[in-house]
N, C-alpha and C positions, 0 to 999 in steps of 0.2 A: 348559432348556438346548437341547432339541430345537427349540422355537419360535425361539429366538435363532439357531440354526444354519441351519434350513431356508430362511428368507427370503433371507439372503445367498447360500446355495448355489444356489438356483434362479436368482437374479438374475445371479450371476457365471457360471453355466453357460451361460445363453443369451447373455450378452454375449460370452463367449469363443467360443461357436459362431458368433455373428454376425460377429465380427472375422475368423475363419478363413474363413467363407463369402465375405466381401468379398474376401479374398485369392484365393479360387478364381475369383470373377467377374472380377477384374482379370487373371488369368492366361488365362482362356478367353473374354474379351469379344469377341475377333475372330472366334471360331467361332460366336457367338450372334447378333451384330448383323447385320441386313440379310437374314435368311433367312425372314422372315415367320412366325416360330414363334408358335403360339397360346399364350395365357397359361397354360393348364393344362399344356402341355408344359414350359414354363419352370418352373412350380410343381413339377411332378414331379421335374425335374432338381434343383432346389434342395432338395427334401425328401430325395431319395436321397443327394445330396452331403452334406447336414447329418448324415445317419446315419453316413456314413463318417468324419466328423470328430469323432465322440464320443470315440474313444480319445485325441485331443489335448485336447479341451475338458474332459473329466471330471476328470483329475488336477489340472489347473490350477484348476478350480472348487473342488475339495475343499481344495486348499492355501490358496487365497485366502479362502474362506468360513470355514474353521477359524481362520485367522489373524485375520480381522476379528472373529469372534465372541468369541474370548478376548481380543483386543486391546481391544474395546469394554468387556468386563467388567472388565478390568484398569484401563482409563482411568477408569471410573466407580466404582472401588473395590468392585465387586461381589465380586471374587475375595477381597478382604480380608475382607469380611463373611462369605463362605462359610467361609474358614479360621478366622475368629473363632468361628464356630458349631461348630467342631470337625470340619468336613468337609474332608478332604484334597483336594488337586487331583486325585489319582488317582481318588478316588471321584466327584468332580464330573465327571470326563471319562468315566466309565463309560457313561452313556447314548449319548454321541456315539461312543464306541469301538465299541459294539454297532452303531450306525448305519453307521459306517465299514466294519466287517466285512461288513454286509449290502450296502453299496454295492460293495465289492470282489467279493463273490460275484455280484452282479448284473452287474458289469462283465465278469466272466468269461463268464457266460451270454450276455450281449449279444455279446461278441467271438466266441463259438463258434457261436451259432445265428442271430443277427440280422445281424451285420456281413457274413458271406459273401453273404447274400441282397441286402443293401443294395449291396455292391460289384458284384454281378452286374447288378442293375437299373441302377445308376448308370453303369457302364462301357458297357453295351449301349446305353443311351439317349444317352450322350455320343458314342459312336462314330457312331450314326445322325445325330446333329445335325451332327457335324463333316463327314460325308459329304454332307450336304444342300447343294444348290445355293443360291446367293443368290436372293432373291425377284425375280420378274420386274419389272424397273424400267427403263424407257427414259428416258434423259436427253437433253435438247435438244442437237443438234450432235455427239453421240457415237455411234459405231458399237456397237451392242449385239450381242454374240455368245454370249449365254447359252444359246441353243437350238442343238441339234445340227444343223449343216448350214444354218442360217439366220442372216443378218446383217441387222439393221434399223437404219436411220438416220432420225431425225425432226428436221427443221429447227426446228420450233417447236411448243409445246404450249399450249393454252388453260388458263385457271385451273380449269376443270372436270376437268382431267386425263384427258379423253376425246377431245376434238377435237384433231387433229394436222394439221400442214401440212408440205409439202415432204418427202414420204416416199420412201424408197429401200429396197427389199427385195431382197437378194441370196440366191439359192437355190443352195446348194452340195451338195444332197443326192445328186446324181449323181457327186460327187467329180471333176468336170471343171473346176473353177474357176468364174469368174464367167460362166457360160454362160446363166444365166437371171436377168434383172434386171427388177424392176417398180418403176415410179415413179408418183407421183400427187401432185396439187396439194393435196388435202385428204382427211381420213379420220376415222373414229371407231374407238376401241378399246372393246370391251365384253366382259365375261366371259360365258361360257355359263351357263345356269341351274344346271348341276351344279358350277360353279366349277372344272372340270377343263380348260377350254380358253379361248382368247381369240380373238375375232373382229375382224378388221380390215375395215371397210367403206370401200373406197377409191373416190374420185371423180375424174373427169377425169385419166386416167393412161395410161401405155403399158406394154406388156410386151414386152421384147426377149429373143429366144431365139436363140442361136447354133446353126447346123445342124452337128452333129458326125458325122452318119452318111454324109457324102459324101467320096469320095477327094480328098485334097489340101486339106481344109478349113482346115488351119492356114495355108496360103498364100493362099487366096482369101477366107477368113473370111466365108462366107455367113451371113446371119441373117434371122430373121423378126421383124416388129414388129406389134403389135396395139394399137389404141387402144380404150379403153373409157370409158364414162361412169360405170359403177359396177361394182365387183368386190368379192366377199367372199372373204377368206382366213382360214381357221381354223387355229390352231396349238395343238398339244397341250401342256398345262401339267401333266400328271400327274407328270412327272419333278421338278416343284417341290414335290410333296407329300412329307411326311416318311414314308419307308418304314422299317418296323421290321425289324431283323435278328433271326433266330432266336437266342434267348438260349442255346440249347444249344451254340452255337459258342464261347461264353465260359465255359461252366460248368466246364470242366476246368482253368481258370487257378488257380494256387495261392492267390490271394487270395479265391477264391470257394468255398473248401473249409473244412469244420469239422475238428476234431481227428481224428475217426475216418477221414474221407476223406484227410486229410493223412498219417496213418500208413500207410494203404493205398498211397497214391501214392509215398511215400518208399520203402517196401519194394519196390514194383514197379520203380521207377526204379533202385534199387540192384542188384536182380537183373539187370535188362536190361544195365546197365553192365558187371557182372562177366561175364555170358554173352558179351557182345560182345567183351570183352577176351580171353576164352578162345578164342573162334572165330578171332579175328585172330591170336593166337599160333600156333595150329595151321596156319592157312593160310600164314602167313609161313614157318614151318619147312618146309612142303611145297614152297613155291615157291622158297625161297632156302636150301637145305640148307647151303651153304657160307658163308652170312652170319649164321647163328644165333649164331655165337661173338661177333659184335658185340653188346654188351649194350645194346640199344636197345628192348627189349620189356618194360620194367618198367611198372608201373601208370600212371605219369605220366612218359613219356619226356622227356628233356632235349633240346630242339631244338638247342642249341649243341653238346652232346656228339655228337648224331647227325650234325650238319653236319661237325664236326671228323673224326669217324670216316670219313665218306665222302670228305672232302677228302683224307685220308690214303690212302684206297683208290685214288682217282684218281691220286695221285702214284705209288703202288705199281704201278698198271697201266701208267703211262707209263714207269716204270723197267724194265719187262719187256722193252722194246726193247733194253736193254743186255745181256740175259742170253740164253743159247743156247736158251731155251724155244721161241722162235719161229724158230729158224734154218732150219727146213725150209720156211718160207713166204717168198714174195716180199715186198718192201717194201710194195707196195700192199695185199697180204693182211694184213700185220702191222697196218697202220694201220686197215684195215677191222675186224679183230678187236678191236683196242683201242677203236675208236670204238663198236662194239656193246656192249662191256663197260662203257664209261663211261656210255652211255645207260641200260643196265640198272641200274647203280648209282645214277644220278641219279633214275630213276623210282622205285626202291625207297625212296630217301631222301624224295622228295616224298610217297610213300604213307604213310610213317611219320609225317611231319609232319601230314598230313591226318588220320590216325587220332588223333594226339595232340590236335588241335583238337577233334575229335569227342568224345573222352573228357572234355575240359575243359567242353564245352557240356553234356554229360550231368551232370557234377558240379555245374555251375552251377545246373541245374534242381533237383537234390537240395538244394543249399544254400538256394535260394529257398524251397522247401517247409519246410525246417527252421527258417528265420528266422521265417516266419509262425507255425509251430507254437509256438515259444518266446514270440512276441509276445502270443499269446492269454493266457498265464499272466502275462506281464510286466505287462500292463495292470492286472490286479486287485491284484498286489503293489504296483505304483506308487501306486494309489489309497490303499492302507492306509499306506504309508510317508509319503506327502505329508500325510496327516492328522496323523501323529505328528511331523511337522516344523512344520506350521502351528499346531496347537493349543498346544504348549508355547512356541513362539516368540512367539505372540500374548500368552501369559501373561507372558513375560519382558519384551517391549518395551513392553507396556501402551499401545498406540496402536491406535485403531480407525479406521473410515471407509475412504475410498478413497485415502488419501495414502501414508504409509509402508508399510502392508501390501501395496499393489499393487506398489510398487517392489521390496520384498523377495521377494514371490511371483514376480514376473517374473524376477528374477535367479536364483532357485533353479530355476525351470522352464526358463529358457534354458540353464542349465548342464546340466540333465538331458537336454534335447532335443538339444543339440549333441553330447554324449557318445553319446547313443543313435544319432544319425545317423552319427557317425564310426564307431562299432562296426558298424553295419549295412553301411556301404559297405566297411569292411575285411573283413567276413565274405563279402560278395559277390565281392570281389576275390581271395578265397582267402588273404589275408594273416594273418587271425586265425581261431582256432577259433570256430565258430558260438556255442557255449554261452558262452564268455568274452566275445565281442563283444556279444551281445545283452544279457547280464546285467551288463555293466560299469557302466552308468549306475546300475542298482539297487544294485550293490555299493558304489558311491561315496556314494550318499545314505543308505543304511541306517545306517552308523555315525553320521551326522549326526542322523538322527531319534532314535536311541537316546540320543545324548549330550544333545540338547535336552530330551527327555522326562525323563531323569534329573535334569538341572539344574532343570527346572521343578518337578518333584515334590519335590525336596529344598530348595526355596526358595533356590536359589543366586542370588546377585546377579551374574548374568552380564553384564548391560549397565548396571550401576550405576556411575556415574562415581566416586563416593566410594570404592567398594570397589576399583576399579582404582588410584585414587590412593594408597590405603593400601598396596596390593600393591607398587607401584613405589617407595614410600618406604622399603621394606625394603632396597632396593638403592641407597640414596642415596650417591653417590660422595663427597660432602663429608664425611659422617660417617665413611665408611671411611678417607678420607685423614687425618682428625684422629686416629683411633685408631692409625693406623700411624705 
């Protein structure tokens, strides 16, 4: 049983991993092409990316391989021989059940200890690659401005990719525009021995320099020109080398934390949010003693209610012009008092809205940490449930190979994945409770796994056409009409 399962499992796992990796390459192909990356850098990126895709590939591989294993055994009547020997399907599944439990425990350990490190390495390297400039590459007839302060145009290049003709070099390093221009009939491009610079050997050219240190130079436009037979210009290419960012800058991200670190971060963020709310309440009461009665300081203030309250306050302030409260003031003084009061009310309203957005941002950070915390347990549970879906379903449909099992597996996995992503987005938006949103997909497929396991172990003819035909014959309408 183990030998029959391990082959398809390893095969389907790497196939699923490869397909997901192709999707990653298609998504980030624009960030990788044309930057002169070395093969070992691309290899490292692919390795770290593949490690982060294990939570997607592992459940699918378990589902597909278990379905293929028992489907093949059913198709070749091996399950019939096992049952004829007095061995129940439950007992036959016992070795693979133990293996599935071991895989589930391994998935949890991987998610808790390996995945955070893989995410850290992957995100840090991907960030550096995306920040990397395109490789130094001059094209005929096109102005190349990849170097800071330098623009180069080459009219023609020989097949050796070194000899160039009709060269123009614009030096903007003094930030004064095209004040220094170098032209040449012919030249050579060569890298320095340390590969950190490029040397232009120019022949038969001119260097034009506008004189900008004289008064009224913009009107007279004085310039100097120098003819040369040979000139060497060296440009620094160190900025084209991949520079690595300190990984500590990414280490505090919630996807780079294990369960213990997530617990600590969630507790700290929750305390900071509550403390910030308490401080704000006290300061608001001190600064606005007459506005505390407006109920806008709850834990999650309603912006619409706040706006309505202050709109009503503005109307009330304008109405005070009709009352004798300001009779001792001139009309100009009345308007000045009312204007200052309205400005104060609007400022307080904006302050409350800003604080509300700040609290929502803090709550969003807590929610993100909680989602990752639950997903670490969800992966191991999903691996176990998918085994108890694939194994009995393979025994029921009795079809092996890569045909029907692949279709059925993909349908179940797509359903699980869509519900998972919907729940995660709803949790991040604050529409659903985090626990319900993350575990909804598991809750949906768990009864299915229990149902299929029960049907398979009790030899129920779930997908047998004759059984369903007999079932519907019990409700034959013609017989019922004759009796009536």
